N, C-alpha and C positions, 0 to 999 in steps of 0.2 A: 713281711709280715704274713703271719699266718691265722686265715681264718679258722671260727671255731674255738673249741676251749681250749684248745693248745696254742693261740693267742691268747689267751688269760693267765699262761702263766711263764716265768720269764725263760728265756733262753738256757740260763743256767741250770733250772732243774729241768729240763730239756734234754740237757746234756747231760745228768747226774743219772736220770732214768736210761736214755741212751747206751750209757757206758755200764751200768749195773745189768742190763740185758744183754749186753756186749762185751763179755770178761777180757782181760788182756789176757791170753793162753803162757800159764807158767811153765818156763823150762823149753819152749818150742823157738825154732830158727824162725817158723813163719807165722805169721799173723793177720786178718780179714781185710780186707780193705775198710769195713765198717768203721773201722777204729781209729783210722787217719785222717786228717782235718778235712779228705775231702768227704768223706764220707760221715763224720759226725756234723757236716755243714750240711749235709743233701739231708739226715735224718731230722736234725734239728730247726729245718726250715730258715736258716740264714746263709747268707753270702760267707762265704771262706772265709774272706780279710777279717770279719766281726768272730771270728771264731779264735784265734788266739789271745782276745780280751779275758774272754771269758774261762779260758783253760790255766792261763795265768793266776785269775781269784782260785781258781780251786785247788792250785798249785801251793800257792801262798797259805793257804788253807790246811797244807798237807794231807788232800782231798783224794790227790792225781800224783799219777807216778808216768813215766814217760820211757823210752825203748826205740833201738833201732831193729827191725824186722823185715824180713823178705816177705812181699804181697804178692799175691798170683796176678801177674799179666803185669807188673812194674819192672824196670829194669834194673833198677838198683834199690837196694835199702830203703825204707819209708820211715820216718817218726812214726809211733804209735803211741794211744793214751789207754789208759786204766785207771782203776781206783783203788785209793790206799782201802786197809780195813776201816778207818775212819770215813771214807768216803764211801764206803759201803755202807756202810752204817746210816748213815745220813738219807741213801740215794733208798736205800731199803724201806725205812723211815715211809718220805717220803710217798714210795709206790703204794705201799699199804695202806694209807692214810687216803690215796688219789681211790685206790681198786675198793675203798669202803663205803664209798659216795654212793648215793642213791641219783640213778639215772630215768628217764624216762622213754621207754621203747615199747610201740604197741598203745600206747594211751595209758600204760600201768608203768608202776615204780617197781623198780630190782635193784639190786647191789650190782656194780658196776664189774663187780669180780667174776659174776657170772655169765656175763657175757661174752668172757674173755675163752677164746678157741685154744686149744694145745698149741704152746711152742708163741704165740701169737707175743709180737715185742707190744711192750707197753706202748710206746708213741704211736704205733698200728692203731692199736685199741682205741685210743684218745684222740685219734683222729678222725674217728664216727659222731665226736661229738660235736656239737655246736654250744653257742655260750651258753643255754638255757638247760643245759643236760640234756637234751633232746638227743637219744639215739639214730645213726641213720644205717641200713644196711650198707650204701657205700662211702668212703671215705671223703669227707669234706675237701682234704686239702693230703695230695701224695707227692711224696718224696722224688725228688730227679733221680734218686735210685733205684725206685720203681719204674718196671716197664710205659704203663700205663697210668691214667689220671691224672686230675687237673693240680697242677702244681703251684706251692706259695708265689704270693705276688713277688717279691724277692726271687725265687725262682726261674720265675716266669720273664726277669728280667736279663735272665744269663739266657734263658731257651730264647729270647729273640736275639742277641747279639751272634748266638750259633747258628740260628735259622738264617740271620741274614749273612754269615762267614757260607755258610753253605750254598745259600741263593748265587753269590759270586763264584763261588768255585764249579756252580753246574754250568755257567753262563756260557762256555764254551760246550756242554754236552758231556764233558766227562771230569772227576776228578784227578788230577796228576796225584802223583807220589808227596811230592811235596805239601801239596793243598791237604790231603788225609794226614799229613803226620803233623801240620799246625792245629788243625781240627781237632785231633785224637788229643792232643795235649791240651788244649781248652775243655775239651770232654771231660778230660780226666782232672783238672783242676777242680770243674764244679761237679764233681762225681757223678754224673749222668749214666743212666743204666742205657747200653747199644739198642734195645728195641726201641726206645724215645729217641733216641738220637736217629736211626734208619726213618724212625717215622719223621721226623723233623726235615730229615734229609729228601725223602718224596716229597715231602710239601714242597721244599724249594726248589725240587727239579721240573716240579707239574707247576707252579707257578711262573718261573723263568722272570723274575722282576728281581733280578741283580744289582743291587747297589752299587754306586763308586766305592772304590777301594777305599779312597778317603774317609768318605764316610762311615765304612764299619770300622775304618780304625780310631777315627774321632768319638764315636761311640764306646769302643773299649775304653780309653781313655775317660770318657766321663764314667762310666761304670769304675774306673780303677780308682778316678778322685771323689769317690762319694764321699769320704770320710777325711781327706784334706791330703791325703801321702799315699803312693805308691809302692805299694810292699814289693820282698826280694822275690817272690814268686810270681808277682805283677809284671815285674822288668824283664822275668826271661821269657814270659809269653809274648812282652811287646816285642822284644827283639825279632823273636824267630815272625811275628805277625808283620814286623816291618821289610823284613826280608824277604817274607814268601809275598808282599803286596809289592816289593819295590818301591817304598815310600824310604827317600834320603831323609837324613838327620836335618838338612832345614826345612825340609817339609815336614817332619816330625815336631819342629820346636814350633812351627807355625800352630800346626793342629794341636799342640799340647796346651797353648798359651789361650786358644780357642776354648778348649776344654774346662782350664782353669776359668776362664772368666764365664761361663755357660750365660753366652746372652740375654737380655733383658727379658725377662717373662714377659709373651702379649697378654693381653687385658683377659682373654680367658683363661688360659692358666694359671694368671695372678686369682683371679676369682676361684678356680679350684683349688689351689694351694690354701687361700683363705680358709675356704670350709673345713680342709684337709686338716690343718689346724686347730680348728676348731674339736673336730670330732676326735682329734688326741688328747684334746685337754685333760680326759682323764684316766690317760694312759692305756687305753685299748677304744677298738672301732667295735662297735655293737654290729648284732646284725641290720638291726633296722639302719643304721648311720651307713653301714657297707650296701646294701641296698639302693639309699637313699644318692650315695659317691658313683654308683654306677650308673643309674638314671641320668644323674649333672654330667659326669664323663662324655655319655652319649649325646647328650643335649648343647655342650661346650665340644664335641671335637678333640677330646682327652685320648690319647690312646692308653692303653692298659701298661704298655713299658714304659711312658712317661708318667704315670701312676706309680708304678715302682718306682722309679727312681726319687720324684716328689718325698713320697713316703720314707727311703730308706736314707734319706739327706735329712728328712726332719727327725726321724726315730734316733739316729747317728747323733745328731745336736743335743738331744736329750738326754743322752747316755750317760 
């Protein structure tokens, strides 16, 4: 879930706008990370595992093309995505309509396109708007591919997992080569900016609050099972994590069953979940509802990470 105006438009529209601003280079052997699944996931503020479903719909409409290209920093060629002529036509129309909208800045109504700086990505511009089309100087939500800024709720769940992994790695005062490799793979999977990772690493090192490895692994299993299945890329990551943490297959099965069962919610969590269902009844969470939910979380002791997990489960159920 992404806050502000971006949360009022579908993942499909956000994907079209992103790929329109980041075209697949023709005749090149190299392509930017922005048009990989990880790059798209970060830009449109959804978990990576939900990206293929959107891409498949676009491909079925003959609006999407795919290819294999070298991506800077990657060890091997990766699948990248671009728009067909039909896809670009639709994306262009959507963008033009959105940029023609009137927004409020400093108490005055202006055309959104007038606020766009040279070369600014459409989604970046839209991230400065709330649901009421009020423009803010600072972005309301920032993708994890950016070094700073508050990530969307979906991304915060991934940030929390990486923070816990880093805390575990820093427990003995240093991060080993194997631990660095594991963390790098997870970071690459979610498309997180290196500077954001360094900040999370510094926070983890200072906190020295290392969770047990089984707990971190169970967290990752729960994240992977949000939509009821574990995709191929997640299986590879889980295997690497299991080996790094020394978790045997028997323990893996126990933790997997625990993650699948997702223990019965306590009264506070059940109350919060019911309120979240009500807020999502019309398909979106308004700024007033978001403020109310934030207050309720504090009073019930519901963490932001738990909120993000509950929200992802409800959104995925409704898709």
